[in-house]
C-alpha positions in Angstrom: -35.3 -18.3 5.5 -36.4 -20.7 8.2 -34.3 -21.3 11.3 -34.8 -22.8 14.7 -34.0 -21.0 18.0 -34.3 -22.1 21.6 -35.7 -19.6 24.1 -37.1 -20.1 27.6 -40.7 -21.0 27.9 -41.5 -17.9 30.0 -40.0 -15.6 27.4 -41.9 -17.3 24.6 -45.2 -16.9 26.6 -44.5 -13.2 27.1 -43.6 -12.7 23.4 -46.7 -14.5 22.2 -48.9 -12.4 24.6 -47.3 -9.2 23.3 -47.6 -10.2 19.7 -51.3 -11.0 20.2 -51.9 -7.6 22.0 -50.2 -5.8 19.2 -51.9 -7.8 16.5 -48.7 -9.0 14.9 -47.2 -12.4 14.3 -44.5 -13.8 16.6 -42.2 -13.7 13.6 -42.8 -10.0 13.1 -42.2 -9.4 16.8 -38.9 -11.3 16.8 -37.8 -9.6 13.6 -38.6 -6.2 15.1 -36.6 -7.0 18.2 -33.6 -8.2 16.2 -33.7 -5.1 14.0 -33.7 -2.9 17.1 -30.8 -4.7 18.7 -28.8 -4.6 15.5 -29.4 -0.8 15.0 -28.6 0.0 18.6 -25.3 -1.9 18.6 -22.5 0.4 17.7 -19.8 -1.0 15.4 -16.6 -1.1 17.5 -13.8 1.0 16.1 -11.0 -1.3 15.1 -7.9 -1.1 17.3 -5.1 0.9 15.8 -1.6 0.8 17.3 -0.2 4.3 17.7 3.2 5.1 16.2 5.9 4.7 18.8 8.9 5.6 16.7 11.6 7.9 17.8 12.3 9.4 14.4 15.6 7.6 14.1 17.2 5.8 11.2 16.5 2.3 12.4 19.2 0.1 13.9 22.6 1.4 14.6 25.1 0.4 11.9 26.8 -2.2 14.2 23.5 -4.1 14.5 22.1 -3.7 11.0 23.1 -7.3 9.9 22.8 -8.8 13.3 20.0 -11.4 13.9 17.4 -10.6 16.6 19.1 -13.0 19.1 22.3 -10.9 18.9 20.4 -7.7 19.4 18.5 -9.2 22.3 21.7 -10.5 23.9 23.3 -7.1 23.7 20.2 -5.4 25.2 20.4 -7.7 28.3 24.2 -7.8 28.5 25.2 -7.3 32.1 21.7 -7.6 33.4 21.8 -11.2 34.5 19.6 -12.4 31.6 
């Protein structure tokens, strides 16, 4: 597959010199570098939220059919909110 990349002139000069010294094409050198970076890059472990339950039975009976706004109002009752 063909693609176009933009790199600084100084980096391109260094890469061409290195490729010439090693007797490889610039393409081979770039591919080798990309393979190295990809293999060295660790896959980040996805974030997993720990369980923070208290082992209860859910909402108290008085609040089971109460919409969130009612639960919130009760939580902040008497706290100036």
